[in-house]
C-alpha positions as CSV (number, residue, x, y, z in Angstrom):
1,M,149.6,74.7,168.8
2,S,153.1,75.3,167.9
3,G,155.2,77.5,165.9
4,T,156.3,81.1,166.3
5,D,154.1,82.9,163.7
6,G,150.9,82.8,165.6
7,R,149.0,80.8,162.9
8,Q,146.9,77.8,163.7
9,A,147.9,74.6,162.0
10,W,145.4,72.2,160.5
11,N,146.3,68.7,159.7
12,G,143.0,67.4,158.3
13,A,142.9,64.5,160.7
14,G,140.2,66.2,162.5
15,G,138.1,66.5,159.3
16,Q,139.0,70.1,158.6
17,G,139.9,69.6,154.9
18,P,142.8,71.0,153.0
19,T,144.5,74.1,153.9
20,A,146.0,77.0,152.0
21,G,148.3,79.1,153.9
22,G,146.7,77.7,157.0
23,W,143.1,78.6,156.0
24,P,140.4,76.1,154.9
25,V,139.7,75.9,151.1
26,V,135.9,75.9,150.0
27,P,135.1,73.9,146.8
28,P,133.2,75.7,143.9
29,P,129.4,75.1,143.5
30,P,128.2,72.5,140.9
31,S,127.2,73.8,137.4
32,R,123.6,72.6,137.9
33,P,121.6,71.4,140.8
34,P,122.1,67.8,141.5
35,T,119.5,65.4,140.1
36,V,120.4,62.2,141.7
37,G,118.5,61.8,144.9
38,V,116.4,64.9,144.2
39,P,112.7,64.1,144.7
40,G,110.5,64.2,141.5
41,E,108.3,67.2,141.0
42,P,105.3,66.5,138.7
43,R,104.2,70.1,138.5
44,R,107.6,71.1,137.3
45,A,107.5,68.4,134.7
46,A,104.2,69.6,133.4
47,L,105.5,73.1,133.3
48,V,108.5,72.2,131.2
49,G,106.3,70.0,128.9
50,L,103.8,72.8,128.4
51,L,106.5,75.3,127.7
52,N,108.0,73.0,125.0
53,L,104.5,72.6,123.4
54,S,104.8,76.2,122.3
55,G,107.2,74.9,119.7
56,L,109.8,77.5,120.7
57,G,111.8,75.2,123.1
58,L,111.0,77.4,126.1
59,G,110.9,74.4,128.4
60,Y,114.6,73.7,127.6
61,V,115.4,77.3,128.2
62,A,113.8,77.0,131.7
63,L,116.0,74.0,132.3
64,R,119.0,75.8,130.7
65,H,119.4,72.9,128.3
66,W,120.6,75.0,125.5
67,W,121.4,72.4,122.9
68,S,117.9,71.0,123.0
69,A,116.5,74.5,122.9
70,A,118.6,75.2,119.8
71,A,117.2,72.1,118.2
72,C,113.7,73.3,118.8
73,W,114.6,76.7,117.3
74,A,116.1,75.1,114.2
75,A,112.9,73.0,113.7
76,A,110.7,76.2,114.0
77,A,113.0,78.0,111.6
78,G,112.8,75.2,109.1
79,L,109.0,75.2,109.3
80,L,108.9,79.0,108.8
81,A,111.3,78.6,105.8
82,V,108.9,76.1,104.2
83,A,105.7,78.1,105.1
84,L,106.9,81.6,104.0
85,P,106.0,83.3,101.8
86,V,102.4,82.1,102.2
87,E,101.3,80.1,99.2
88,P,97.7,79.2,98.3
89,S,98.6,75.5,98.7
90,G,99.7,76.0,102.3
91,V,102.5,74.2,104.1
92,P,103.3,70.7,102.8
93,G,101.7,68.1,105.1
94,A,105.0,66.3,105.6
95,A,106.6,69.4,107.0
96,V,103.7,70.0,109.4
97,A,103.8,66.4,110.5
98,A,107.6,66.5,111.0
99,F,107.3,69.7,113.1
100,A,104.5,68.2,115.2
101,V,106.6,65.1,115.9
102,V,109.5,67.4,117.0
103,V,107.3,69.5,119.3
104,L,105.6,66.4,120.9
105,A,109.0,64.8,121.4
106,A,110.3,68.0,122.9
107,A,107.3,68.2,125.2
108,L,107.8,64.6,126.4
109,D,111.5,64.9,126.8
110,G,111.2,68.3,128.6
111,A,108.7,66.8,131.0
112,R,111.1,63.9,131.7
113,R,114.0,66.2,132.3
114,G,111.9,68.7,134.3
115,L,110.7,65.9,136.7
116,R,114.1,66.1,138.6
117,T,115.8,69.2,137.2
118,P,115.2,72.6,138.8
119,V,114.1,75.4,136.5
120,L,115.0,79.1,136.5
121,P,114.3,80.8,139.8
122,F,111.4,83.0,138.5
123,L,109.6,80.0,137.2
124,R,109.6,78.2,140.5
125,R,106.4,79.8,141.7
126,P,103.5,77.8,140.3
127,A,101.1,80.7,140.5
128,L,103.3,82.4,137.8
129,A,104.8,79.6,135.9
130,L,101.7,77.5,134.9
131,P,99.6,80.4,133.7
132,L,102.5,81.6,131.7
133,A,103.0,78.1,130.2
134,F,99.3,77.9,129.2
135,L,99.5,81.5,127.8
136,L,102.5,80.6,125.6
137,L,100.4,77.7,124.1
138,A,98.5,80.5,122.3
139,V,101.6,81.3,120.3
140,P,101.4,78.3,117.9
141,A,97.6,78.4,117.9
142,S,97.5,82.1,117.0
143,G,100.3,81.5,114.5
144,A,98.3,78.8,112.8
145,V,95.2,81.1,112.8
146,A,97.2,83.9,111.3
147,Y,98.8,81.7,108.7
148,D,95.5,80.2,107.7
149,A,94.1,83.8,107.2
150,A,97.2,84.6,105.2
151,R,96.7,81.5,103.2
152,G,93.1,82.3,102.6
153,E,94.1,85.7,101.3
154,A,96.7,84.1,99.0
155,V,94.0,81.7,97.7
156,Q,91.7,84.7,97.0
157,Q,94.5,86.5,95.2
158,A,95.4,83.5,93.2
159,L,91.8,83.1,92.1
160,L,91.6,86.7,91.1
161,D,94.8,86.3,89.1
162,R,93.3,83.3,87.3
163,L,90.2,85.3,86.6
164,E,92.3,88.2,85.2
165,E,94.2,85.8,83.0
166,A,91.0,84.4,81.6
167,D,89.7,88.0,81.0
168,K,92.8,88.9,79.1
169,L,92.5,85.7,77.0
170,V,89.0,86.7,76.0
171,E,90.0,90.3,75.2
172,E,92.9,89.1,73.0
173,V,90.7,87.0,70.7
174,R,87.4,88.8,70.6
175,D,88.2,90.5,67.3
176,K,89.6,87.3,65.7
177,D,87.7,84.8,63.5
178,F,85.7,82.5,65.8
179,E,87.2,79.3,64.6
180,D,90.7,80.7,65.3
181,A,89.6,82.0,68.7
182,R,87.7,78.9,69.7
183,P,90.5,77.2,71.7
184,S,91.1,80.4,73.7
185,Y,87.4,80.7,74.4
186,R,87.3,77.1,75.6
187,K,90.3,77.7,77.9
188,A,88.8,80.9,79.4
189,L,85.5,79.1,79.9
190,G,87.2,76.3,81.8
191,V,88.6,78.9,84.3
192,Y,85.2,80.6,84.7
193,A,83.5,77.3,85.2
194,D,86.0,76.1,87.8
195,I,86.0,79.3,89.8
196,G,82.2,79.7,89.6
197,S,81.4,76.2,90.7
198,R,84.2,75.3,93.2
199,H,84.9,78.8,94.5
200,G,81.6,80.5,94.2
201,D,81.9,82.2,97.6
202,S,85.3,83.7,96.9
203,R,85.8,87.3,95.7
204,A,86.7,86.0,92.3
205,G,83.7,83.6,92.3
206,R,81.3,86.5,92.9
207,L,82.8,88.2,89.8
208,V,82.2,85.2,87.5
209,P,78.6,86.1,86.5
210,E,79.8,89.5,85.4
211,R,82.7,88.0,83.5
212,L,80.5,85.5,81.8
213,D,78.3,88.3,80.6
214,T,81.3,89.9,79.0
215,Y,82.4,86.5,77.7
216,Y,79.1,85.9,76.0
217,R,79.1,89.2,74.3
218,A,82.7,88.8,73.1
219,V,81.9,85.4,71.6
220,A,78.7,86.7,70.0
221,R,80.4,89.8,68.6
222,P,79.4,89.1,65.0
223,Y,75.8,89.2,66.0
224,G,76.3,92.6,67.6
225,G,77.7,93.7,64.2
226,R,74.7,92.3,62.3
227,D,76.9,89.7,60.7
228,Y,74.2,87.0,61.1
229,C,76.0,84.4,59.0
230,G,79.2,84.9,61.0
231,A,77.2,84.7,64.3
232,V,75.7,81.3,63.7
233,E,78.6,79.2,64.9
234,P,79.5,81.3,67.9
235,L,75.9,81.3,69.1
236,R,75.7,77.5,68.5
237,Y,78.8,77.2,70.7
238,L,77.3,79.4,73.4
239,R,74.3,77.0,73.6
240,T,76.7,74.3,74.7
241,V,78.1,76.3,77.6
242,P,75.4,75.1,80.1
243,D,76.9,71.6,79.6
244,K,80.1,72.9,81.1
245,V,79.0,75.6,83.6
246,D,76.3,75.2,86.3
247,R,73.0,76.9,85.3
248,D,73.0,78.5,88.8
249,V,76.2,80.3,87.8
250,L,75.0,81.2,84.4
251,G,71.6,82.5,85.4
252,R,69.8,84.2,82.6
253,L,72.8,83.6,80.3
254,A,71.8,79.9,80.0
255,D,69.1,80.9,77.5
256,W,70.7,84.1,76.2
257,P,71.8,82.7,72.8
258,N,68.5,81.1,71.8
259,Q,66.6,84.1,70.4
260,R,69.8,85.4,68.8
261,L,70.6,82.1,67.2
262,A,67.0,81.9,65.8
263,R,67.3,85.3,64.3
264,S,70.8,84.6,62.9
265,W,69.6,81.3,61.3
266,F,66.7,83.1,59.7
267,E,68.6,86.2,58.4
268,C,71.6,84.2,57.2
269,G,69.3,81.5,55.7
270,M,67.3,84.1,53.7
271,E,70.5,85.9,52.7
272,R,72.0,82.8,51.3
273,L,68.8,81.3,49.9
274,G,69.4,80.3,46.3
275,S,73.1,81.1,46.5
276,V,75.8,78.8,45.3
277,P,76.3,76.2,48.1
278,E,79.4,76.6,50.2
279,D,81.5,73.7,51.5
280,N,79.6,73.6,54.8
281,G,76.2,74.6,53.6
282,N,73.5,74.4,50.9
283,G,72.7,77.9,50.0
284,G,71.0,78.8,53.2
285,G,68.9,75.7,53.4
286,R,70.8,74.2,56.3
287,H,70.2,77.3,58.4
288,L,66.5,77.5,57.7
289,A,66.1,73.7,58.3
290,D,68.0,74.1,61.6
291,L,65.7,77.0,62.6
292,L,62.6,75.0,61.9
293,D,64.0,71.9,63.7
294,T,65.4,73.7,66.8
295,F,63.0,76.6,67.4
296,P,59.8,75.6,65.6
297,E,57.6,78.0,67.7
298,S,59.9,81.0,67.4
299,P,58.7,84.2,65.5
300,Q,61.5,83.6,63.0
301,A,60.3,80.1,62.2
302,R,56.8,81.3,61.6
303,R,58.2,83.8,59.0
304,V,60.0,81.2,56.9
305,Q,57.2,80.1,54.7
306,T,56.1,83.6,53.8
307,A,59.6,84.8,53.2
308,V,60.6,81.9,51.0
309,S,57.3,82.2,49.1
310,D,58.0,85.8,48.4
311,R,61.5,85.1,47.3
312,I,60.2,82.5,44.8
313,K,57.7,84.9,43.4
314,S,60.1,87.8,43.1
315,R,62.7,85.7,41.4
316,T,60.1,84.2,39.0
317,D,59.2,87.8,38.0
318,E,62.9,88.4,37.1
319,L,63.0,85.6,34.4
320,E,63.8,88.2,31.7
321,G,66.9,89.9,30.4
322,E,70.5,89.0,30.7
323,R,70.2,87.3,34.1
324,T,67.5,84.8,33.0
325,C,69.6,81.7,33.3
326,D,71.2,82.9,36.6
327,V,67.8,83.5,38.1
328,A,66.7,80.1,36.8
329,D,69.7,78.4,38.5
330,E,68.8,80.3,41.7
331,L,65.3,79.0,41.6
332,T,66.6,75.5,41.2
333,R,68.7,76.0,44.3
334,V,65.8,77.5,46.2
335,S,63.7,74.4,45.3
336,A,66.5,72.2,46.7
337,T,66.4,74.1,49.9
338,V,62.6,73.8,50.1
339,D,62.9,70.1,49.6
340,G,65.0,70.0,52.7
341,L,62.7,72.0,54.9
342,P,60.9,70.0,57.6
343,G,57.3,70.3,58.7
344,D,54.4,72.2,57.2
345,A,56.5,75.0,55.8
346,G,58.4,72.7,53.4
347,A,55.3,70.9,52.3
348,A,53.4,74.1,51.6
349,L,56.3,75.5,49.5
350,R,57.2,72.6,47.3
351,G,54.5,73.0,44.7
352,D,55.3,76.7,44.1
353,A,59.0,75.9,44.0
354,K,58.6,73.1,41.5
355,K,56.5,75.4,39.2
356,A,59.1,78.1,39.5
357,V,61.9,75.7,38.5
358,E,60.0,74.6,35.5
359,K,59.3,78.1,34.4
360,G,62.9,79.1,34.9
361,A,64.4,76.1,33.1
362,Y,62.2,76.8,30.0
363,A,62.9,80.6,30.1
364,C,66.6,79.9,30.3
365,G,66.5,77.7,27.2
366,V,64.5,80.2,25.2
367,H,66.9,83.0,26.3
368,E,69.9,81.0,25.1
369,F,68.2,80.5,21.7
370,K,67.5,84.2,21.4
371,E,71.2,84.9,22.2
372,K,72.2,82.6,19.4
373,R,73.8,80.1,21.8
374,F,72.2,77.3,20.0
375,S,74.2,74.4,21.5
376,S,73.3,75.5,25.0
377,A,69.6,76.2,24.0
378,R,69.4,72.7,22.5
379,S,70.8,70.9,25.6
380,K,68.7,72.9,28.1
381,L,65.4,72.6,26.3
382,T,66.0,68.9,25.6
383,R,66.6,68.3,29.3
384,F,63.6,70.4,30.2
385,A,61.4,68.3,27.9
386,N,62.7,65.1,29.4
387,E,62.4,66.2,33.0
388,H,59.1,67.9,32.7
389,R,57.2,65.5,30.4
390,D,53.8,66.5,31.9
391,S,54.4,70.2,31.5
392,S,52.3,72.2,29.0
393,L,55.6,73.6,27.7
394,A,57.3,70.3,27.0
395,D,56.2,70.1,23.3
396,R,57.2,73.7,22.7
397,A,60.6,73.1,24.3
398,R,61.1,70.2,21.9
399,D,60.3,72.3,18.9
400,I,62.7,75.1,19.9
401,A,65.4,72.4,20.7
402,I,65.0,71.1,17.1
403,A,65.3,74.5,15.6
404,A,68.4,75.1,17.8
405,E,70.0,71.9,16.6
406,I,69.3,72.9,12.9
407,A,70.7,76.4,13.5
408,Q,74.0,74.9,14.7
409,S,74.6,73.8,11.1
410,R,72.3,76.4,9.4
411,P,72.3,79.7,11.4
412,A,69.4,81.0,9.3
413,A,67.2,78.6,11.2
414,G,67.8,80.5,14.3
415,R,66.7,83.9,13.1
416,G,63.7,83.7,15.3
417,L,61.8,81.2,17.5
418,P,59.7,78.7,15.5
419,P,56.0,79.6,15.5
420,A,54.1,78.5,18.6
421,K,51.1,77.5,16.5
422,A,50.9,75.8,13.1
423,P,49.2,77.8,10.3
424,G,45.9,76.6,8.9
425,G,45.3,75.7,5.2
426,A,46.5,73.1,2.9
427,R,49.6,71.0,3.4
428,M,51.9,69.7,0.8
429,P,53.5,66.2,0.9
430,L,57.3,65.9,1.1
431,T,58.3,62.3,0.5
432,V,62.0,61.5,1.4
433,S,63.5,58.2,0.4
434,N,66.8,56.7,1.8
435,D,69.4,55.3,-0.6
436,G,72.0,54.7,2.0
437,Q,73.0,52.4,4.8
438,G,71.9,53.5,8.3
439,S,68.7,55.3,9.2
440,V,68.3,59.0,8.6
441,E,66.7,61.4,11.1
442,I,65.2,64.5,9.3
443,L,64.7,67.6,11.4
444,Y,62.8,70.6,9.9
445,T,61.7,74.0,11.0
446,G,59.7,76.7,9.3
447,P,56.0,77.4,9.6
448,V,56.0,74.1,11.5
449,T,58.8,72.2,13.3
450,G,59.3,68.5,13.8
451,K,61.4,65.5,13.0
452,V,60.9,62.1,11.4
453,T,63.1,59.1,10.8
454,V,63.7,57.1,7.6
455,R,64.9,53.5,8.0
456,G,68.2,52.5,6.5
457,C,68.6,50.7,3.2
458,P,70.7,47.5,3.8
459,G,71.4,46.8,0.1
460,C,72.4,50.4,-0.7
461,T,76.0,51.4,-1.3
462,V,78.1,54.5,-1.2
463,Y,78.3,56.5,-4.5
464,P,81.8,57.4,-5.7
465,T,80.9,60.9,-6.8
466,R,78.1,63.3,-6.3
467,A,77.4,63.4,-10.1
468,E,76.8,59.7,-10.2
469,A,74.7,59.8,-7.1
470,R,72.4,62.5,-8.7
471,Q,71.9,60.2,-11.7
472,K,71.3,56.9,-9.9
473,A,70.2,57.7,-6.3
474,C,66.7,56.3,-5.5
475,K,66.2,55.3,-9.1
476,D,67.0,51.6,-9.1
477,S,63.6,49.9,-9.8
478,S,64.9,46.6,-8.4
479,K,65.3,48.1,-4.9
480,T,62.6,49.1,-2.4
481,Y,63.9,52.3,-0.8
482,P,62.7,53.1,2.7
483,K,60.8,56.4,2.7
484,T,58.6,58.7,4.8
485,T,56.2,61.5,3.9
486,I,55.9,64.8,5.8
487,R,52.9,67.1,5.1
488,L,54.0,70.7,5.4
489,P,52.2,74.1,5.1
490,A,53.6,76.4,2.5
491,G,56.7,78.4,3.5
492,E,60.5,78.5,3.9
493,Y,62.0,75.5,5.7
494,H,65.4,74.6,7.1
495,I,66.2,70.9,7.1
496,L,68.9,68.9,8.8
497,Y,69.6,65.3,7.8
498,K,71.4,63.1,10.4
499,R,72.7,59.7,9.3
500,S,72.8,57.1,12.2
501,T,76.1,56.0,13.6
502,T,75.7,52.5,12.1
503,A,76.3,53.9,8.6
504,T,79.8,53.2,7.2
505,I,80.8,56.9,6.9
506,S,82.9,59.2,8.9
507,S,81.4,61.3,11.7
508,R,82.1,64.4,9.7
509,G,79.8,63.4,7.0
510,R,76.9,62.2,9.1
511,T,74.9,65.4,8.9
512,Y,73.7,67.7,6.0
513,A,71.7,70.9,6.3
514,D,69.7,72.4,3.5
515,G,66.8,74.8,2.9
516,A,63.5,74.3,1.0
517,R,60.5,76.3,-0.2
518,I,57.2,74.6,0.0
519,R,54.6,76.1,-2.4
520,P,50.8,75.5,-2.3
521,G,49.6,72.8,-4.7
522,Y,52.9,70.9,-5.3
523,T,54.1,67.5,-4.3
524,Y,57.7,67.2,-3.2
525,T,60.1,64.3,-3.2
526,G,63.6,64.0,-1.8
527,C,66.4,61.4,-1.7
528,T,69.2,61.0,0.8
529,Y,72.4,59.1,-0.2
530,V,76.0,58.8,0.7
531,T,79.0,59.8,-1.4
532,R,82.6,58.8,-0.8
533,G,84.4,61.7,1.0
534,L,81.3,63.8,1.3
535,G,79.0,61.7,3.4
536,I,75.2,62.2,3.5
537,Q,73.6,64.3,0.8
């Protein structure tokens, strides 16, 4: 020792280290425990790995490896950002897979680091650390359970929202025409079918049967309002619903439209029976035919024959008055409907329908004659006679048609219907000769009605004047004039002469009407000829 201040001198040669003011200097402790040369501790590695499996980076916190812990926190925050708010579709699978990879990598990396790196002091006791690590594993598990519950609730709410939207759609269109509302009804039904079949155990699924009941009544609203014709198409549509919705979901609704459709077909068919056909129907016949085809054993089908028969009878009784022809046309349409009815009902009705049409057609022609509509009467009665040749009224119809044709040129012939029966007693001959080219048809009406035809005279010519014709017509002894004889009872007659179209005269001069009185005991002759400019005389 030397010096005068009493302090000991250190030179470091003796291994005393550096000095400061004569005192030894102690170096600061390292920032973390040394790892090199530290024996491995498997329990510590397992602890750190388990702590990192929580997904919160707690293993890195125990090692005080803050950057790695921050990376785990960022991954957890990213997963929460994707998962919240909870959606019915859940977390995208890619996000879950990425987070799982991060957690597994953190667990493996934490176990590797924890093998030789000391942890926080309070975690160094195994009796405390390992149970805590296992307890923290419940955090992600409980989070997953809670998230799944929240997702399930979100799914339930989404299904309820879809159900509510479908309900609103039905409510919006229930008062519209069915054809306009059909797309909306189909869309709503698709929602009910999906929820009822795929999510039947959900809260919304348990409400589907009640909603379908409301749906059926909305679609069939015309039926509830006794608009049976308007109810046909909606009810036909409802019968197709079991093709789209499970019968287990529909329950009793599967057969709900059947009885209502049968009634609608019957009521609408009878309402339109005999009416003028619409674009999509045939005066009610289609509805009645559909009823008999689809529900042949229904009460409504069993009523068809009686109801149609009663309608035929009631309309036949109305073949009088101003509506005679309208009723006749209606009976014709009813007969067309009957022809289209299947089974025994149609077969049983066809005879009565045919007779009613026959009676109606004849009555209409007579009605037109009485109303002085001679052209219409002629065409209707002529058609009747041609279409009903076997009818007992055919000959009578021909007589009235002849009188109507004469009355078109000589109205006096239409003052009344020609007699239905010819009078008895003597008949006088009326011989008519033809001094003109082209045959002549002679129509007559009076005490008897009929028509005859006189052949044309090929060698005869047209007379220049009526005066000359009266002097020479039918008087040339060198000619043989075609002629015919009609035997007529006494009385007033109206006669129409009709020259054939082969004659060389204008169409204006082809007919000539005249009157004649036939007296008992006389013989009558007549001559037809053609004058230039005047035609047949």
